[in-house]
Structure formats: C-alpha cells, structure tokens
KOLPA-656037 format. One record per residue (C-alpha): x, y, z. Coordinates in steps of 0.5 Angstrom, whole numbers, plus 500, padded with zeros to 3 digits. Each point is the difference from the previous one (the first is absolute). Example, Ala and Ser with C-alpha at 12.3 -4.5 7.8 and 13.67 -1.06 7.14 Angstrom:
525491516
502507498
//
This chain:
442423612
499497506
496503507
506502504
502504493
494502499
500503507
507503500
498504494
494502504
505503505
504503496
495504496
497501507
506503503
503505493
496505503
506501506
495500505
500494505
495496501
496496505
499493499
494501501
500504493
504495497
494494502
495506497
504500494
500492500
493500500
498506495
504496495
496494502
506496501
497493505
505499505
497493505
500503507
507497502
504501494
506503501
500503492
500507502
504499506
505497495
500504495
501507505
507496503
503499493
499507499
503501505
505496501
502499493
498504495
501506505
495505498
496500506
502501508
495500506
500506503
496498505
496494503
496498494
501507496
505499494
503504495
503500494
508503501
502502493
498506497
500506504
499496506
506501503
507501498
503496495
506496502
507504501
496506500
500505507
494500504
496507499
499502508
493498501
502493499
506502506
495503503
496494500
506495501
501500509
493499500
499493496
507498503
497501506
494496498
503495496
505498506
494500505
497495494
506497501
501499508
493498501
500495493
498492502
507497498
498493502
492499497
501505493
501497493
506499497
499506495
499503506
506498504
505502495
496507498
501501508
507498500
502504493
497507503
503499506
507499497
499506496
498505507
507496503
504502494
497507500
501500507
493501502
498493504
503495504
498493498
503499508
498504506
505504502
502500509
//
C-alpha cells in the first residue's frame, strides 16, 4: 500500500466519527501511527486533496478543518435541507461571497482557481453572487 493510500485510510478512520477535525489533529494521528513524512513531503496534502476532489469523502468546513461528507454529516443528494441547515446557509453564503471577493485570482494555484470559479458560477446561478461589480 502506498504512503498516500495509508494516509487516506488514516484520515477516513479519523473522520468516521462525523465530527470536524483540524489539520493538527490529522497530523497527530499520522505521528501516532508512526508514519514518517519528510518535512517537505506533500503526501498528506495529496491524500486530503484526493479525498476531497476525487473520492468525495470529505469537505473543508474552515481553513485547516475537515469533515466527512456522508453518513449523517449533511443531507444526501436530492434530500431537502433541514431547518438547522437552512438557518446556517445565509451566513455560509455570505462568508463564501466574501472569500471570493478577497480571493487572490492572480497568484493562486490552478486547483484553487478552478474551485473559486466553480463556487462563483454556482453562487451566480443561484442568484447570490455577481462576478462583476454592479453599477
């Protein structure tokens, strides 16, 4: 099993409780399992990226904080939102809009740019965001 696969398995195990976990907690779990990562290694970053983008297993709920998507951590696709989820939406949408308005579109990575563009397009489609300033 590759090191990235080991890290993905470890992150899955840690996030199976359904609660959000910080990157520091994930790193502590890596150390507890005696997985040695060189200081400049991108293996953990790659494992988290793969779990987010390709596996659809986790989401970033705040900078450096990750949570499992499925199994009670949010509505299943096609399911209506709960009242609690609806109440949280306006503040989360405003936070997302603010982050997009402050986003460094020039010096970001290709992955960050693609994610920001997708967020902006989805918010615009829902009528919550205008990519160009209003007159």
